[in-house]
N, CA, C and O of each residue as an XYZ file, in Angstrom:
748
protein
N     126.573    107.196    -55.311
C     126.447    106.375    -54.124
C     127.812    106.296    -53.428
O     128.848    106.166    -54.080
N     127.790    106.375    -52.119
C     128.999    106.254    -51.295
C     129.028    104.861    -50.673
O     127.988    104.236    -50.464
N     130.238    104.389    -50.383
C     130.396    103.107    -49.693
C     131.286    103.288    -48.468
O     132.252    104.052    -48.471
N     130.922    102.558    -47.430
C     131.677    102.565    -46.185
C     132.012    101.133    -45.818
O     131.131    100.278    -45.735
N     133.289    100.880    -45.600
C     133.772     99.566    -45.167
C     134.241     99.705    -43.722
O     135.143    100.488    -43.424
N     133.620     98.941    -42.832
C     134.003     98.958    -41.419
C     134.736     97.664    -41.117
O     134.154     96.582    -41.188
N     136.004     97.776    -40.782
C     136.847     96.620    -40.503
C     137.299     96.664    -39.045
O     137.978     97.598    -38.618
N     136.914     95.649    -38.301
C     137.423     95.546    -36.943
C     138.863     95.041    -37.021
O     139.165     94.167    -37.833
N     139.746     95.576    -36.192
C     141.143     95.125    -36.203
C     141.199     93.610    -36.037
O     140.279     93.005    -35.487
N     142.273     93.007    -36.513
C     142.463     91.559    -36.404
C     142.793     91.182    -34.953
O     143.030     92.046    -34.109
N     142.800     89.887    -34.690
C     143.008     89.350    -33.334
C     144.324     89.858    -32.743
O     145.383     89.768    -33.364
N     144.225     90.393    -31.524
C     145.415     90.939    -30.869
C     145.973     89.966    -29.844
O     145.310     89.021    -29.417
N     147.204     90.230    -29.472
C     147.922     89.379    -28.525
C     147.798     89.938    -27.116
O     147.760     91.151    -26.910
N     147.735     89.028    -26.156
C     147.733     89.376    -24.733
C     148.978     88.807    -24.056
O     149.025     88.687    -22.832
N     149.979     88.458    -24.854
C     151.159     87.766    -24.336
C     152.103     88.647    -23.531
O     152.908     88.132    -22.756
N     152.022     89.951    -23.696
C     152.899     90.863    -22.964
C     152.049     91.687    -21.994
O     151.569     92.760    -22.360
N     151.856     91.206    -20.769
C     150.939     91.868    -19.837
C     151.331     93.296    -19.459
O     150.472     94.050    -19.001
N     152.564     93.691    -19.627
C     152.992     95.035    -19.263
C     152.647     96.104    -20.289
O     152.808     97.293    -20.017
N     152.179     95.700    -21.458
C     151.863     96.683    -22.496
C     150.527     97.358    -22.212
O     149.608     96.743    -21.671
N     150.437     98.623    -22.584
C     149.141     99.301    -22.497
C     148.233     98.717    -23.572
O     148.705     98.093    -24.523
N     146.943     98.919    -23.418
C     145.982     98.399    -24.395
C     146.295     98.900    -25.802
O     146.226     98.133    -26.763
N     146.632    100.162    -25.928
C     146.909    100.746    -27.243
C     148.157    100.162    -27.896
O     148.301    100.230    -29.117
N     149.064     99.586    -27.101
C     150.315     99.045    -27.629
C     150.268     97.552    -27.958
O     151.244     97.001    -28.468
N     149.143     96.895    -27.671
C     149.090     95.454    -27.930
C     149.200     95.162    -29.429
O     148.489     95.773    -30.227
N     150.087     94.232    -29.824
C     150.262     93.881    -31.237
C     149.262     92.800    -31.657
O     148.466     92.316    -30.853
N     149.329     92.447    -32.915
C     148.505     91.349    -33.421
C     149.041     90.004    -32.946
O     150.248     89.821    -32.783
N     148.140     89.088    -32.733
C     148.482     87.697    -32.438
C     148.737     86.982    -33.767
O     148.372     87.508    -34.818
N     149.347     85.810    -33.748
C     149.554     85.070    -35.008
C     148.270     84.893    -35.820
O     148.287     85.025    -37.044
N     147.169     84.598    -35.151
C     145.890     84.446    -35.870
C     145.506     85.745    -36.577
O     144.986     85.715    -37.692
N     145.759     86.876    -35.935
C     145.470     88.164    -36.550
C     146.362     88.451    -37.742
O     145.916     89.031    -38.732
N     147.630     88.042    -37.649
C     148.562     88.251    -38.764
C     148.192     87.393    -39.969
O     148.577     87.715    -41.093
N     147.459     86.317    -39.755
C     146.970     85.500    -40.875
C     145.655     86.046    -41.438
O     145.442     86.034    -42.651
N     144.782     86.521    -40.557
C     143.447     86.964    -40.966
C     143.467     88.272    -41.749
O     142.723     88.412    -42.719
N     144.293     89.223    -41.356
C     144.283     90.544    -42.001
C     144.604     90.463    -43.496
O     143.867     91.052    -44.287
N     145.658     89.771    -43.926
C     145.900     89.699    -45.372
C     144.799     88.928    -46.110
O     144.511     89.207    -47.274
N     144.191     87.962    -45.427
C     143.079     87.226    -46.036
C     141.941     88.192    -46.375
O     141.344     88.108    -47.448
N     141.652     89.097    -45.461
C     140.599     90.084    -45.719
C     141.029     91.061    -46.815
O     140.204     91.481    -47.626
N     142.299     91.420    -46.845
C     142.799     92.276    -47.924
C     142.642     91.626    -49.285
O     142.259     92.284    -50.252
N     142.938     90.334    -49.362
C     142.763     89.610    -50.636
C     141.298     89.581    -51.060
O     140.988     89.722    -52.243
N     140.404     89.400    -50.104
C     138.971     89.404    -50.433
C     138.530     90.771    -50.944
O     137.773     90.862    -51.911
N     138.998     91.825    -50.299
C     138.674     93.173    -50.781
C     139.165     93.361    -52.211
O     138.446     93.895    -53.055
N     140.387     92.923    -52.480
C     140.957     93.067    -53.823
C     140.179     92.248    -54.848
O     139.882     92.744    -55.935
N     139.849     91.008    -54.520
C     139.109     90.156    -55.457
C     137.750     90.745    -55.805
O     137.252     90.562    -56.916
N     137.163     91.440    -54.866
C     135.846     92.026    -55.089
C     135.931     93.440    -55.687
O     134.909     94.028    -56.040
N     137.145     93.976    -55.798
C     137.319     95.314    -56.343
C     136.914     96.423    -55.388
O     136.604     97.528    -55.832
N     136.908     96.160    -54.106
C     136.505     97.136    -53.107
C     137.716     97.918    -52.613
O     138.094     97.814    -51.446
N     138.310     98.686    -53.486
C     139.496     99.468    -53.143
C     139.060    100.803    -52.545
O     138.326    101.551    -53.190
N     139.493    101.113    -51.332
C     139.078    102.379    -50.714
C     139.802    103.575    -51.323
O     140.947    103.479    -51.767
N     139.098    104.700    -51.330
C     139.701    105.973    -51.738
C     140.398    106.627    -50.546
O     141.389    107.342    -50.697
N     139.856    106.362    -49.361
C     140.360    106.968    -48.136
C     140.278    105.929    -47.023
O     139.318    105.163    -46.946
N     141.299    105.910    -46.160
C     141.336    104.983    -45.035
C     141.527    105.776    -43.757
O     142.379    106.662    -43.681
N     140.719    105.447    -42.748
C     140.851    106.015    -41.409
C     141.188    104.863    -40.475
O     140.426    103.901    -40.373
N     142.333    104.955    -39.789
C     142.812    103.853    -38.951
C     143.061    104.358    -37.539
O     143.699    105.390    -37.330
N     142.547    103.610    -36.579
C     142.829    103.907    -35.173
C     144.345    103.916    -34.971
O     145.060    103.159    -35.628
N     144.837    104.763    -34.070
C     146.277    104.782    -33.806
C     146.767    103.589    -32.985
O     147.975    103.436    -32.806
N     145.875    102.744    -32.483
C     146.303    101.576    -31.708
C     147.179    100.671    -32.577
O     146.924    100.498    -33.769
N     148.195    100.108    -31.971
C     149.165     99.276    -32.690
C     148.490     98.149    -33.472
O     148.846     97.912    -34.626
N     147.532     97.455    -32.876
C     146.879     96.331    -33.547
C     146.075     96.785    -34.761
O     145.988     96.055    -35.749
N     145.484     97.981    -34.703
C     144.743     98.507    -35.850
C     145.705     98.920    -36.959
O     145.449     98.652    -38.133
N     146.809     99.568    -36.596
C     147.815     99.962    -37.591
C     148.404     98.728    -38.282
O     148.581     98.718    -39.500
N     148.705     97.695    -37.500
C     149.239     96.460    -38.087
C     148.204     95.795    -38.990
O     148.546     95.272    -40.050
N     146.955     95.815    -38.575
C     145.891     95.245    -39.411
C     145.863     95.950    -40.753
O     145.830     95.290    -41.792
N     145.876     97.275    -40.757
C     145.827     98.017    -42.015
C     147.054     97.710    -42.887
O     146.913     97.523    -44.095
N     148.237     97.655    -42.299
C     149.436     97.359    -43.105
C     149.304     96.008    -43.796
O     149.662     95.875    -44.966
N     148.794     95.004    -43.083
C     148.648     93.667    -43.680
C     147.526     93.627    -44.703
O     147.657     92.963    -45.731
N     146.433     94.318    -44.447
C     145.334     94.396    -45.423
C     145.820     95.110    -46.678
O     145.595     94.635    -47.791
N     146.478     96.237    -46.504
C     146.903     97.030    -47.663
C     147.958     96.311    -48.490
O     147.984     96.463    -49.712
N     148.824     95.533    -47.857
C     149.834     94.800    -48.630
C     149.179     93.731    -49.502
O     149.715     93.378    -50.552
N     148.036     93.217    -49.080
C     147.323     92.209    -49.870
C     146.402     92.829    -50.906
O     145.999     92.146    -51.848
N     146.056     94.100    -50.761
C     145.160     94.755    -51.720
C     145.787     94.884    -53.103
O     145.138     94.622    -54.116
N     147.041     95.285    -53.136
C     147.780     95.457    -54.390
C     147.014     96.307    -55.406
O     147.115     96.080    -56.612
N     146.280     97.248    -54.935
C     145.535     98.152    -55.809
C     146.093     99.550    -55.677
O     147.196     99.742    -55.165
N     145.329    100.532    -56.141
C     145.772    101.914    -56.002
C     145.878    102.285    -54.522
O     145.018    101.922    -53.720
N     146.921    102.995    -54.178
C     147.132    103.391    -52.776
C     146.103    104.442    -52.386
O     146.011    105.487    -53.029
N     145.324    104.176    -51.335
C     144.335    105.165    -50.903
C     144.981    106.273    -50.080
O     146.094    106.129    -49.576
N     144.266    107.363    -49.959
C     144.687    108.429    -49.057
C     144.458    107.946    -47.628
O     143.525    107.189    -47.361
N     145.312    108.387    -46.720
C     145.174    108.041    -45.313
C     144.701    109.291    -44.576
O     145.376    110.321    -44.587
N     143.550    109.193    -43.944
C     142.984    110.321    -43.218
C     143.374    110.309    -41.754
O     144.128    109.446    -41.307
N     142.862    111.257    -41.026
C     143.164    111.383    -39.597
C     142.305    110.414    -38.797
O     141.100    110.617    -38.647
N     142.927    109.368    -38.289
C     142.220    108.388    -37.479
C     142.502    108.537    -36.000
O     142.209    107.632    -35.219
N     143.067    109.666    -35.603
C     143.504    109.837    -34.214
C     142.367    109.696    -33.205
O     142.619    109.314    -32.062
N     141.150    109.986    -33.582
C     140.029    109.882    -32.659
C     139.319    108.544    -32.690
O     138.260    108.398    -32.080
N     139.874    107.567    -33.385
C     139.183    106.290    -33.556
C     139.491    105.251    -32.494
O     138.815    104.224    -32.421
N     140.499    105.498    -31.670
C     140.834    104.504    -30.650
C     139.675    104.384    -29.676
O     139.338    105.342    -28.980
N     139.067    103.211    -29.628
C     137.935    102.904    -28.755
C     136.802    103.927    -28.900
O     136.158    104.293    -27.916
N     136.569    104.378    -30.124
C     135.553    105.384    -30.396
C     134.137    104.841    -30.191
O     133.869    103.664    -30.433
N     133.257    105.700    -29.749
C     131.840    105.388    -29.608
C     131.179    105.519    -30.980
O     131.785    106.071    -31.899
N     129.956    105.025    -31.138
C     129.256    105.219    -32.410
C     129.147    106.699    -32.795
O     129.319    107.047    -33.963
N     128.867    107.562    -31.829
C     128.784    108.992    -32.128
C     130.105    109.569    -32.602
O     130.125    110.415    -33.496
N     131.207    109.125    -32.018
C     132.525    109.603    -32.441
C     132.869    109.090    -33.837
O     133.479    109.808    -34.628
N     132.483    107.858    -34.141
C     132.723    107.317    -35.482
C     131.923    108.102    -36.517
O     132.445    108.447    -37.577
N     130.668    108.384    -36.214
C     129.841    109.163    -37.130
C     130.431    110.557    -37.332
O     130.469    111.050    -38.459
N     130.887    111.192    -36.266
C     131.493    112.523    -36.369
C     132.740    112.488    -37.249
O     132.963    113.408    -38.036
N     133.559    111.436    -37.128
C     134.753    111.309    -37.974
C     134.363    111.184    -39.443
O     135.016    111.763    -40.311
N     133.317    110.442    -39.719
C     132.876    110.273    -41.114
C     132.262    111.554    -41.676
O     132.319    111.782    -42.884
N     131.686    112.378    -40.834
C     131.142    113.655    -41.301
C     132.238    114.580    -41.823
O     131.949    115.532    -42.548
N     133.479    114.314    -41.466
C     134.608    115.142    -41.909
C     135.267    114.619    -43.183
O     136.205    115.237    -43.685
N     134.798    113.501    -43.710
C     135.396    112.895    -44.908
C     135.121    113.801    -46.115
O     133.997    114.269    -46.299
N     136.135    114.044    -46.925
C     135.924    114.859    -48.130
C     134.934    114.184    -49.085
O     134.948    112.963    -49.246
N     134.093    114.976    -49.702
C     133.047    114.444    -50.587
C     133.588    113.657    -51.771
O     132.897    112.778    -52.285
N     134.797    113.949    -52.212
C     135.340    113.216    -53.368
C     135.662    111.764    -53.052
O     135.877    110.974    -53.970
N     135.699    111.396    -51.790
C     135.951    110.000    -51.405
C     134.673    109.199    -51.629
O     133.661    109.431    -50.967
N     134.727    108.264    -52.558
C     133.559    107.441    -52.844
C     133.442    106.241    -51.925
O     132.343    105.839    -51.543
N     134.587    105.673    -51.576
C     134.600    104.491    -50.694
C     135.625    104.730    -49.598
O     136.788    105.029    -49.871
N     135.176    104.596    -48.342
C     136.020    104.833    -47.169
C     136.107    103.553    -46.358
O     135.104    102.873    -46.143
N     137.309    103.230    -45.912
C     137.547    102.092    -45.023
C     137.937    102.629    -43.654
O     138.831    103.468    -43.543
N     137.265    102.144    -42.610
C     137.588    102.506    -41.230
C     138.069    101.246    -40.527
O     137.387    100.222    -40.545
N     139.253    101.320    -39.903
C     139.787    100.210    -39.112
C     139.720    100.621    -37.652
O     140.420    101.538    -37.223
N     138.868     99.933    -36.885
C     138.650    100.329    -35.510
C     138.424     99.162    -34.570
O     138.882     98.045    -34.811
N     137.703     99.445    -33.488
C     137.599     98.545    -32.337
C     136.155     98.311    -31.922
O     135.260     99.102    -32.219
N     135.961     97.213    -31.234
C     134.702     96.976    -30.527
C     134.847     97.515    -29.114
O     135.969     97.593    -28.613
N     133.776     97.882    -28.463
C     132.394     97.668    -28.881
C     131.864     98.739    -29.832
O     130.794     98.562    -30.414
N     132.581     99.833    -29.999
C     132.098    100.933    -30.831
C     131.807    100.555    -32.267
O     130.803    100.988    -32.832
N     132.682     99.744    -32.873
C     132.504     99.375    -34.279
C     131.218     98.575    -34.472
O     130.427     98.867    -35.369
N     131.018     97.574    -33.635
C     129.820     96.740    -33.739
C     128.559     97.555    -33.481
O     127.579     97.429    -34.214
N     128.577     98.379    -32.457
C     127.417     99.210    -32.141
C     127.131    100.193    -33.271
O     125.977    100.386    -33.653
N     128.176    100.811    -33.803
C     128.016    101.761    -34.901
C     127.406    101.074    -36.118
O     126.473    101.601    -36.724
N     127.923     99.908    -36.478
C     127.409     99.180    -37.646
C     125.930     98.847    -37.469
O     125.148     98.992    -38.408
N     125.544     98.408    -36.291
C     124.131     98.082    -36.037
C     123.253     99.321    -36.138
O     122.156     99.264    -36.693
N     123.728    100.438    -35.605
C     122.954    101.677    -35.662
C     122.869    102.245    -37.078
O     121.878    102.884    -37.432
N     123.888    102.020    -37.875
C     123.945    102.564    -39.229
C     123.011    101.838    -40.196
O     122.471    102.449    -41.118
N     122.822    100.543    -39.986
C     122.033     99.724    -40.915
C     120.569    100.155    -40.920
O     119.891    100.124    -39.893
N     120.101    100.556    -42.093
C     118.726    101.007    -42.235
C     117.971    100.173    -43.256
O     118.333     99.031    -43.539
N     116.918    100.760    -43.801
C     116.098    100.091    -44.809
C     116.926     99.650    -45.999
O     117.848    100.347    -46.422
N     116.591     98.486    -46.533
C     117.294     97.964    -47.696
C     118.504     97.125    -47.349
O     119.180     96.613    -48.241
N     118.789     96.975    -46.052
C     119.927     96.143    -45.642
C     119.603     94.679    -45.913
O     118.464     94.243    -45.745
N     120.614     93.926    -46.334
C     120.447     92.502    -46.565
C     120.168     91.791    -45.252
O     120.962     91.878    -44.315
N     119.047     91.089    -45.177
C     118.639     90.446    -43.919
C     119.651     89.416    -43.436
O     119.954     89.362    -42.245
N     120.179     88.595    -44.347
C     121.165     87.584    -43.948
C     122.412     88.240    -43.370
O     122.910     87.842    -42.317
N     122.903     89.246    -44.072
C     124.106     89.946    -43.609
C     123.846     90.648    -42.282
O     124.693     90.628    -41.390
N     122.686     91.264    -42.151
C     122.349     91.983    -40.926
C     122.257     91.027    -39.738
O     122.754     91.329    -38.652
N     121.631     89.891    -39.943
C     121.516     88.904    -38.866
C     122.889     88.396    -38.428
O     123.158     88.273    -37.233
N     123.757     88.102    -39.400
C     125.106     87.623    -39.084
C     125.910     88.691    -38.349
O     126.631     88.386    -37.398
N     125.787     89.939    -38.790
C     126.549     91.019    -38.173
C     126.091     91.259    -36.739
O     126.912     91.472    -35.847
N     124.792     91.223    -36.524
C     124.264     91.483    -35.183
C     124.518     90.318    -34.235
O     124.529     90.495    -33.017
N     124.721     89.140    -34.788
C     125.027     87.975    -33.961
C     126.402     88.118    -33.324
O     126.573     87.876    -32.129
N     127.379     88.515    -34.132
C     128.742     88.707    -33.625
C     129.571     89.441    -34.680
O     129.503     89.126    -35.868
N     130.356     90.428    -34.229
C     131.255     91.193    -35.106
C     132.672     90.871    -34.625
O     133.274     91.661    -33.897
N     133.210     89.707    -35.030
C     134.501     89.270    -34.498
C     135.677     90.060    -35.068
O     135.511     90.895    -35.957
N     136.856     89.783    -34.542
C     138.055     90.443    -35.043
C     138.220     90.157    -36.532
O     137.914     89.062    -37.004
N     138.702     91.145    -37.254
C     138.958     91.128    -38.706
C     137.694     90.976    -39.531
O     137.784     90.710    -40.730
N     136.520     91.136    -38.939
C     135.271     91.108    -39.711
C     135.087     92.442    -40.408
O     135.591     93.473    -39.964
N     134.349     92.398    -41.519
C     134.135     93.590    -42.333
C     132.670     93.724    -42.687
O     132.039     92.765    -43.131
N     132.128     94.923    -42.489
C     130.767     95.248    -42.899
C     130.859     96.280    -44.018
O     131.576     97.274    -43.903
N     130.124     96.032    -45.103
C     130.117     96.946    -46.257
C     128.744     97.588    -46.366
O     127.726     96.906    -46.483
N     128.739     98.921    -46.323
C     127.513     99.716    -46.396
C     127.522    100.593    -47.637
O     128.581    100.937    -48.162
N     126.328    100.950    -48.100
C     126.174    101.931    -49.178
C     125.106    102.929    -48.744
O     124.178    102.591    -48.010
N     125.256    104.158    -49.210
C     124.236    105.178    -48.945
C     124.314    106.247    -50.030
O     125.353    106.454    -50.657
N     123.203    106.907    -50.226
C     123.129    108.027    -51.155
C     123.265    109.306    -50.345
O     122.706    109.428    -49.255
N     123.994    110.234    -50.877
C     124.119    111.505    -50.176
C     125.552    111.864    -49.877
O     126.492    111.346    -50.480
N     125.690    112.758    -48.935
C     126.987    113.312    -48.571
C     127.483    112.698    -47.274
O     126.694    112.257    -46.438
N     128.811    112.675    -47.116
C     129.400    112.152    -45.882
C     128.930    112.958    -44.670
O     128.664    112.390    -43.610
N     128.832    114.252    -44.823
C     128.451    115.073    -43.669
C     126.973    114.959    -43.307
O     126.532    115.527    -42.307
N     126.206    114.228    -44.115
C     124.786    114.012    -43.827
C     124.485    112.566    -43.421
O     123.332    112.229    -43.152
N     125.500    111.721    -43.374
C     125.293    110.331    -42.978
C     124.687    110.299    -41.576
O     125.126    111.018    -40.679
N     123.668    109.450    -41.405
C     122.973    109.378    -40.116
C     122.731    107.922    -39.730
O     122.755    107.032    -40.579
N     122.500    107.695    -38.456
C     122.138    106.358    -37.998
C     120.876    105.921    -38.733
O     119.934    106.699    -38.881
N     120.865    104.690    -39.184
C     119.744    104.176    -39.960
C     119.759    104.622    -41.407
O     118.825    104.326    -42.152
N     120.810    105.332    -41.824
C     120.841    105.934    -43.151
C     121.650    105.203    -44.196
O     121.906    105.759    -45.264
N     122.063    103.971    -43.928
C     122.867    103.219    -44.902
C     122.319    101.801    -45.030
O     121.651    101.288    -44.132
N     122.616    101.191    -46.153
C     122.209     99.805    -46.409
C     123.404     98.890    -46.202
O     124.460     99.097    -46.800
N     123.244     97.888    -45.365
C     124.287     96.881    -45.193
C     124.218     95.942    -46.387
O     123.206     95.276    -46.606
N     125.292     95.893    -47.153
C     125.331     95.042    -48.349
C     125.982     93.693    -48.080
O     125.519     92.662    -48.567
N     127.058     93.708    -47.301
C     127.816     92.481    -47.030
C     128.345     92.492    -45.609
O     128.602     93.548    -45.030
N     128.501     91.310    -45.064
C     129.206     91.133    -43.797
C     130.063     89.887    -43.942
O     129.560     88.811    -44.266
N     131.367     90.038    -43.701
C     132.318     88.945    -43.908
C     133.209     88.784    -42.691
O     133.566     89.753    -42.022
N     133.558     87.528    -42.422
C     134.504     87.196    -41.359
C     135.620     86.368    -41.982
O     135.383     85.683    -42.977
N     136.820     86.408    -41.431
C     137.912     85.623    -42.008
C     137.586     84.135    -42.142
O     137.980     83.503    -43.122
N     136.877     83.577    -41.178
C     136.588     82.141    -41.264
C     135.621     81.803    -42.398
O     135.475     80.634    -42.753
N     134.951     82.821    -42.976
C     134.083     82.580    -44.134
C     134.872     82.095    -45.335
O     134.305     81.521    -46.265
N     136.176     82.320    -45.321
C     136.994     82.016    -46.491
C     137.819     80.757    -46.347
O     138.786     80.554    -47.080
N     137.440     79.911    -45.403
C     138.062     78.592    -45.319
C     137.522     77.762    -46.472
O     136.528     78.142    -47.091
N     138.152     76.645    -46.767
C     137.761     75.806    -47.906
C     136.290     75.407    -47.828
O     135.603     75.415    -48.850
N     135.794     75.062    -46.653
C     134.409     74.615    -46.549
C     133.413     75.757    -46.721
O     132.296     75.539    -47.190
N     133.804     76.962    -46.347
C     132.885     78.088    -46.448
C     132.775     78.632    -47.854
O     131.788     79.295    -48.173
N     133.748     78.379    -48.704
C     133.733     78.921    -50.057
C     132.617     78.353    -50.923
O     132.292     78.932    -51.960
N     132.028     77.245    -50.525
C     131.033     76.606    -51.381
C     129.762     77.430    -51.536
O     128.966     77.169    -52.439
N     129.560     78.418    -50.673
C     128.334     79.199    -50.762
C     128.614     80.685    -50.602
O     129.181     81.107    -49.594
N     128.225     81.469    -51.577
C     128.357     82.915    -51.481
C     127.179     83.526    -50.728
O     127.178     84.725    -50.451
N     126.184     82.721    -50.396
C     124.981     83.256    -49.765
C     125.268     83.885    -48.408
O     124.460     84.675    -47.919
N     126.378     83.560    -47.798
C     126.687     84.120    -46.486
C     126.932     85.610    -46.518
O     126.960     86.255    -45.470
N     127.109     86.168    -47.693
C     127.443     87.582    -47.782
C     126.221     88.466    -47.904
O     126.360     89.687    -47.985
N     125.060     87.907    -47.920
C     123.865     88.717    -48.073
C     123.299     88.552    -49.469
O     123.874     87.862    -50.312
N     122.186     89.181    -49.698
C     121.473     89.004    -50.973
C     121.869     90.019    -52.011
O     121.475     89.894    -53.170
N     122.636     91.023    -51.633
C     123.025     92.065    -52.595
C     124.301     91.652    -53.309
O     125.149     90.974    -52.728
N     124.441     92.052    -54.557
C     125.649     91.738    -55.328
C     126.815     92.604    -54.939
O     126.690     93.512    -54.118
N     127.942     92.317    -55.532
C     129.179     93.037    -55.221
C     129.146     94.425    -55.670
O     130.116     95.159    -55.479
């Protein structure tokens, strides 16, 4: 079984109006959220074998903060050059190029492509709670975890099961009281 983790970049800053979109850095809220998501990945043992990161500054910063909190084995870094504002079709094409030995892949990208791709990817067997939450809103630093049987080059829309959907605010003190927000499937 293969796993795909889709992570939307953390909250970006709009404080420097002269910067191009690709150069916008993370906002303070994003700098807090990204390591929080990295810690959650580590606690759950969801260490990626391969990471594909958009070249946008905010996505690169998100990955650096997530990876510093993972404290696990260092994953391989793949070519994410085509991920900046990628469409669902472009995201699928990038995943078709993933080497078969990669069991778990993390993609750090952008909306609207990330949210649209995740919705199109979710097929039979997806956790209803997680699917409903994901389709409601895919905010910054949110993560969708999918599983599928088969090869990366055969992954298709509707061909994966959404197992979990997490947002940084899920890990506040009040949200920790219930694991049910992550869907009905186990870790």
